[in-house]
N, C-alpha and C positions, 0 to 999 in steps of 0.2 A: 515399445522399447526401441532404443537406437539400433540401427542396423550395422553401423560402423563405429569404431572407437573414436574417430574424429568427430562424430556427431555429438559426443559427450563433452567436448571442449567448450569452454566459455568463449565468447567473441573476443578476438584479439584487441579490439578497440577498448573494450571494457577493462580487460586485464591491464592494458597499457595505462589507462587513465587512473586506475587504482594504484598501480605501482608508482606513478608520478606523484600522486597525492601523498603517498607514504614516505617518499624519499626527499631529502633536501634538494634545492635547486642545484643544477650543475652536475648531478650524478647521472651517468648514462647506464642503461641496461641493454645488454646485447639481445639480439633476436632469439638466440638460443636460450638465454636465461628467461626471457618472457615466455617462451614455449614451455620450458620446464616448469615455471610457476603456474602457468595455465593448466598443464596436465596434472600437476600435484594438487591443485585446487579442485579440479574435477574429481580426482580420486578421493580426496578428503570428503567432498560433498557426498559421493556415493557411499563411503564408509559410514559417515554419520547418519545418512538417510537409512541405510540398512539397519544400523543399531537402533534408531528411533522406530523403525518399522517393527523390530523385534519387541520393543517396549509396548507398542500399541497392540501387537498381536497377543502378547501375554495378558493384556488387559481386555482381550476379546473385542478389540476395536479395529476397524479397517481404515480409519482416518488418523493420520499422524498429527498430533497437536504440538504446540510450542513446548509444552511441559515434557512431552516425549523426547523432544530434541534435547532439552536441558538434562533429562535423566540419562540419555544416551551419551552426552558429553561427559557426565560424571562416570558412567560405567566404562567408558573407553579411555579413562585417565586424562581427559581434557577439562577437568573441573575448573581449572583456572580461567577458562573461557566463559563459564556460565554467567558470572556477574557482568562482564562487559557486554555480553550479548543480550542479557536481560535489560540492561540500561539502554542499549541501542533499540531494542524492541519497544520499550516504553516511549522513547523519544519519537520513534516512527509512529506509534499509535497516537501520541499527542499531536504530531504534525498532521496526521490524517484527520483527526477530530477537529482541529483548528480549521483545516481546509474545508471540511464538511460544514462546519458552523458558518464560515464566511460565505460559502455558496448558499446556504439556507438563508442567511441574513440578507444577502443580495436578492435572492428569490422573493423573500418577504417584502423587501423594499419595493421591488418591481410590482409585486402583487398589490401592495398598498397604494402605489401610485396609480396603477390601472384600476384598482378597486375604488379609489376616491373618484376618479373620472366617471366610472360606471355608476357609482352611487349618485353622483350629481345628475347624470343623465336620467337615472331612474326617478329621482326626485322631480326632475323637470317633467318627465312623462306623467307622473302621478298628478302633479299640479295641473297639467293640461287636461288630464282626464277629469279631475275634480271640477275644473272650470267648465268643461263641456257639460257635466252633470248638473252643475249649478245653473248653467244657461238653459238647459232643457227644463229644469224644474220651474224656472221663472216663467 
């Protein structure tokens, strides 16, 4: 667990990037406001994590699942967050699957290319061996 309260804060660069993405261009946010948002976010994460842990513990599990988090959101009266978070999670899973499939496709292409070359070499070697056997038999 964290030794200091500051260890629980999110990185300022990440918080700043998220804030900028959420606000229209030309809106400035003071350093004090960014710090307040970062601390509030950290506290919120701890709060929901604790509630999700309670849900998992009640189900005699030690691992918190996404469903535990969704139930915790409902129990802590943040049920309006459930649908947007579920949608974001599905998008994330889809992006990860697409990324994995692209990597597997590329890996298969590379294997096919090297496999074709290897197969050609094997065929050539077999042909040479057969030729030698034929020569010996004659």
